[in-house]
C-alpha positions as CSV (number, residue, x, y, z in Angstrom):
1,M,25.5,-50.4,25.6
2,A,28.5,-49.7,27.9
3,S,30.4,-52.3,29.2
4,R,29.1,-51.8,32.5
5,D,25.7,-51.8,33.1
6,R,24.4,-49.5,35.7
7,I,21.0,-50.4,37.6
8,V,19.0,-48.1,38.9
9,G,15.4,-48.5,41.1
10,G,13.8,-45.4,41.5
11,A,9.7,-44.7,43.0
12,D,8.8,-47.4,41.2
13,V,10.4,-50.7,42.1
14,G,9.0,-53.8,43.1
15,E,5.9,-52.7,40.5
16,A,5.8,-53.9,37.2
17,S,8.1,-53.7,34.6
18,A,8.0,-50.5,32.2
19,D,6.5,-53.7,29.5
20,G,4.1,-55.0,32.2
21,R,6.2,-58.6,32.6
22,R,7.2,-59.4,36.5
23,G,9.7,-61.4,38.1
24,Q,11.7,-60.8,34.8
25,P,14.8,-59.4,34.8
26,V,15.3,-55.6,33.7
27,V,18.6,-53.5,33.1
28,R,19.0,-49.9,32.7
29,G,21.6,-48.4,30.6
30,D,23.7,-45.6,31.0
31,G,21.1,-43.6,29.6
32,Y,19.6,-42.9,33.0
33,E,20.0,-40.0,34.7
34,M,19.3,-39.5,38.8
35,N,17.1,-36.6,38.1
36,Q,14.6,-37.1,40.8
37,I,16.7,-34.9,43.8
38,D,17.4,-32.1,41.3
39,Q,12.7,-32.2,40.4
40,G,12.5,-31.9,44.6
41,Q,11.8,-35.2,45.0
42,S,12.7,-36.8,48.3
43,P,15.7,-38.5,47.2
44,P,15.9,-43.0,47.9
45,A,17.0,-44.4,50.9
46,A,20.4,-44.8,49.9
47,R,22.5,-44.7,46.5
48,A,26.3,-45.5,45.2
49,V,27.4,-43.6,42.4
50,E,30.3,-45.2,40.5
51,L,31.2,-46.7,43.9
52,T,34.3,-48.4,43.5
53,K,36.4,-50.4,46.0
54,M,39.8,-52.3,45.5
55,Y,42.2,-54.6,47.7
56,G,45.9,-55.3,46.9
57,S,47.7,-52.9,44.2
58,G,49.6,-53.9,40.9
59,G,49.1,-57.3,39.5
60,A,47.2,-58.5,42.5
61,V,44.8,-55.4,42.6
62,V,41.2,-56.6,43.3
63,R,38.0,-54.4,41.8
64,A,35.8,-56.2,44.8
65,V,33.3,-52.9,43.5
66,D,33.7,-52.1,40.3
67,G,32.0,-48.6,39.0
68,V,28.8,-49.0,40.1
69,T,25.2,-47.2,40.2
70,V,22.6,-47.9,42.1
71,E,19.6,-46.5,43.9
72,F,17.7,-48.2,47.1
73,A,14.2,-47.1,47.1
74,R,12.2,-46.1,50.1
75,E,9.6,-47.7,51.4
76,R,10.6,-50.7,49.7
77,F,12.7,-54.3,50.4
78,T,15.4,-55.0,48.2
79,A,17.4,-58.3,48.1
80,V,21.2,-57.8,46.9
81,M,22.1,-61.1,45.4
82,G,25.1,-62.6,43.5
83,P,28.2,-65.6,43.3
84,S,30.5,-65.8,46.3
85,G,33.0,-63.2,45.7
86,S,30.5,-60.8,43.9
87,G,30.8,-58.0,46.2
88,K,28.1,-58.2,47.5
89,S,28.8,-57.4,50.8
90,T,31.7,-55.1,50.1
91,L,29.0,-53.0,48.0
92,M,26.9,-53.0,51.9
93,H,29.1,-51.8,54.2
94,C,30.4,-48.9,51.8
95,I,26.8,-47.2,51.0
96,A,26.4,-47.8,55.2
97,G,29.7,-46.4,56.1
98,L,31.5,-49.2,57.8
99,D,34.2,-49.8,54.8
100,T,35.5,-46.7,52.9
101,P,35.2,-47.1,48.9
102,T,38.2,-46.3,46.8
103,S,36.4,-43.9,44.9
104,G,33.2,-42.8,44.0
105,R,29.8,-41.9,45.9
106,A,28.2,-42.6,48.2
107,F,24.7,-41.8,50.3
108,I,22.1,-42.2,52.8
109,G,19.1,-40.5,51.7
110,D,20.6,-36.3,51.2
111,R,23.7,-37.0,53.0
112,E,26.8,-38.8,50.8
113,I,29.3,-40.8,53.9
114,G,32.4,-39.4,52.3
115,R,31.7,-36.1,53.3
116,L,31.9,-36.8,56.8
117,D,34.2,-36.5,60.0
118,D,34.1,-39.9,62.4
119,A,31.5,-38.0,64.5
120,G,29.6,-37.9,61.6
121,L,29.2,-40.7,60.5
122,T,29.3,-42.0,64.1
123,D,25.9,-40.1,64.7
124,L,24.7,-40.8,60.8
125,R,25.0,-45.1,61.7
126,R,23.7,-44.8,65.3
127,D,20.9,-42.2,64.2
128,R,19.7,-42.7,60.5
129,I,20.6,-47.0,60.1
130,G,20.1,-50.1,61.6
131,F,21.9,-53.5,61.5
132,V,21.3,-56.8,60.7
133,F,23.8,-59.5,60.4
134,Q,24.6,-62.9,60.5
135,S,26.0,-63.3,63.1
136,F,23.8,-61.3,65.7
137,N,26.3,-59.0,67.1
138,L,24.5,-58.8,70.8
139,V,26.3,-57.7,73.7
140,P,26.7,-61.2,76.2
141,T,26.6,-59.7,78.9
142,L,23.3,-57.8,78.4
143,T,19.8,-59.0,78.8
144,A,17.9,-59.1,75.0
145,A,15.9,-56.3,76.3
146,E,18.9,-54.1,77.1
147,N,20.6,-55.6,74.0
148,I,17.1,-53.9,72.2
149,T,17.4,-50.9,74.1
150,L,21.1,-50.2,73.6
151,P,20.6,-47.8,70.1
152,C,18.4,-45.6,72.2
153,D,20.7,-45.9,75.3
154,L,23.8,-44.8,73.8
155,A,22.0,-41.8,72.0
156,G,21.2,-40.4,75.4
157,R,16.8,-40.9,73.6
158,K,14.4,-42.6,75.7
159,V,12.1,-45.8,74.8
160,D,9.2,-45.4,73.2
161,R,8.1,-48.6,75.4
162,A,4.4,-48.9,73.3
163,W,6.8,-49.5,70.0
164,F,9.0,-51.6,71.9
165,E,6.3,-53.9,73.2
166,Q,4.8,-53.8,69.5
167,L,8.5,-55.2,68.2
168,V,8.8,-57.8,71.0
169,A,4.9,-59.1,70.8
170,Q,5.3,-59.1,67.0
171,L,8.7,-61.4,66.9
172,G,7.4,-63.1,69.8
173,V,10.2,-62.8,72.3
174,A,8.3,-60.9,75.4
175,D,8.4,-64.1,77.1
176,R,12.5,-63.8,77.1
177,L,13.3,-60.4,77.8
178,S,15.2,-60.9,81.1
179,H,17.6,-63.6,79.1
180,R,21.1,-62.6,78.7
181,P,22.0,-63.6,74.6
182,S,24.2,-67.3,75.9
183,E,20.3,-68.4,76.3
184,L,18.5,-67.8,73.9
185,S,18.2,-70.1,70.7
186,G,20.1,-68.6,67.2
187,G,16.3,-67.4,66.1
188,Q,15.6,-66.3,69.3
189,Q,19.0,-64.1,69.1
190,Q,17.9,-62.7,65.2
191,R,14.7,-61.6,66.4
192,I,16.3,-60.0,69.0
193,A,19.0,-58.4,66.7
194,C,16.1,-57.3,64.3
195,A,14.0,-55.6,67.2
196,R,17.5,-53.3,67.8
197,A,17.7,-52.5,64.6
198,L,14.5,-50.9,64.5
199,I,13.6,-50.0,67.9
200,S,15.2,-46.4,67.3
201,R,12.8,-46.0,63.6
202,P,15.7,-45.9,61.5
203,E,15.9,-44.3,58.3
204,L,17.2,-47.2,56.2
205,I,17.2,-51.7,57.7
206,F,20.9,-53.3,56.0
207,A,20.7,-57.2,56.7
208,D,23.5,-58.5,55.7
209,E,23.0,-63.0,55.4
210,P,20.6,-62.4,58.5
211,T,19.5,-66.0,57.9
212,G,23.0,-67.3,57.3
213,S,23.2,-68.8,61.1
214,L,19.4,-69.9,61.0
215,D,17.3,-73.2,60.3
216,S,14.9,-72.8,57.5
217,R,12.1,-72.2,60.6
218,A,13.7,-69.1,62.6
219,S,14.8,-67.7,58.8
220,A,10.8,-68.0,58.2
221,E,9.8,-65.6,60.9
222,V,12.1,-63.1,60.8
223,L,12.4,-62.6,57.0
224,A,8.2,-62.6,57.5
225,F,9.3,-59.8,60.2
226,L,11.2,-58.3,58.1
227,R,9.0,-57.8,55.7
228,S,6.0,-57.3,57.5
229,A,8.7,-54.0,58.4
230,V,8.8,-53.0,55.5
231,S,5.2,-53.9,54.7
232,D,3.2,-52.7,57.6
233,H,5.5,-49.9,59.0
234,G,7.2,-48.2,55.2
235,Q,11.0,-48.8,56.4
236,S,13.2,-49.7,54.3
237,I,15.4,-52.7,53.8
238,V,19.0,-53.6,51.6
239,M,19.6,-57.2,52.4
240,V,22.0,-59.1,51.7
241,T,21.5,-63.4,50.7
242,H,22.9,-66.0,48.9
243,E,19.0,-67.6,49.0
244,P,16.6,-67.1,46.6
245,R,14.1,-68.3,49.2
246,A,15.2,-64.6,51.0
247,A,15.0,-63.3,48.2
248,A,11.2,-64.2,47.8
249,Y,10.5,-62.1,50.3
250,A,12.2,-59.0,48.8
251,D,10.1,-56.2,46.7
252,R,13.0,-56.3,44.4
253,V,16.7,-58.6,43.6
254,V,19.7,-56.9,42.4
255,F,22.6,-59.0,41.3
256,L,26.5,-58.1,41.4
257,T,29.3,-60.4,39.7
258,D,33.4,-59.7,39.8
259,G,31.7,-56.3,41.4
260,A,29.6,-55.6,38.9
261,L,25.8,-55.1,39.2
262,V,24.0,-57.0,35.7
263,G,20.5,-57.2,36.2
264,E,18.0,-57.2,38.9
265,L,14.3,-58.3,39.1
266,L,10.8,-57.1,40.2
267,S,8.5,-59.2,42.2
268,P,10.8,-62.1,42.0
269,T,9.8,-65.3,43.7
270,A,13.0,-68.2,44.4
271,D,12.2,-69.6,41.0
272,T,13.0,-66.2,39.4
273,V,16.3,-65.6,41.1
274,L,17.4,-68.9,41.3
275,E,17.2,-69.4,37.6
276,Q,18.8,-65.5,37.5
277,M,20.8,-67.5,39.5
278,R,21.6,-70.0,37.6
279,K,22.5,-67.7,34.3
280,L,25.2,-65.7,36.3
281,G,26.9,-69.5,37.1
282,S,26.2,-69.8,40.8
């Protein structure tokens, strides 16, 4: 096996591993071939091929992401975990088109990020990707309702009112729609951010530490909603988190150390995630 294992999850992610075990680390070697697209099957929601991101130069160079090859399956909830500084947020930002890799390739569905010009990249992020961040990133001068519909407004698209009503009801914010962010609790702001991410029904949602600023109750509410977005609405979600309890909501967890993927868990629990993190020295 090569010194850097490549972890790849196909359409069977979230099911038992090949030998029938659940909640166990699975490491796939360099022999994997990404052949499902060649066979006419739908591409994964996102993938990276030998992705590298370096900062600095000479002796001070830092390889934040170190030759990562990974897939994120459609209609699955994947968590990305690792010690502080492991490169998990950098990896997500490169795949999402928020940052530019030093080398390698990143795809959203069948679109290669590196082949898009600025306008094409803006269109892809607006039309095919939703984002949920730790800091909420709501527009302070807009009401909650206006923040939710902002992606549709920017794209010049009519809001699906039935979908809007379903989202705000499920998130429990129907009575807060006329309020501005400063009038909302942290949990309410994050639920508004979740609704904004889903309002245009994007192919994929990236969530970067979405519960990092929330208390335990608000965290559970947001995570339960993300889980239902996958289970009930067929959404695809990639979430960066450092919390084992948050990762337990996912179908699959992939682990990074020093910018490289080192293993994964299928059907994780908080205990199995915590044990794996301990082995990685977190």
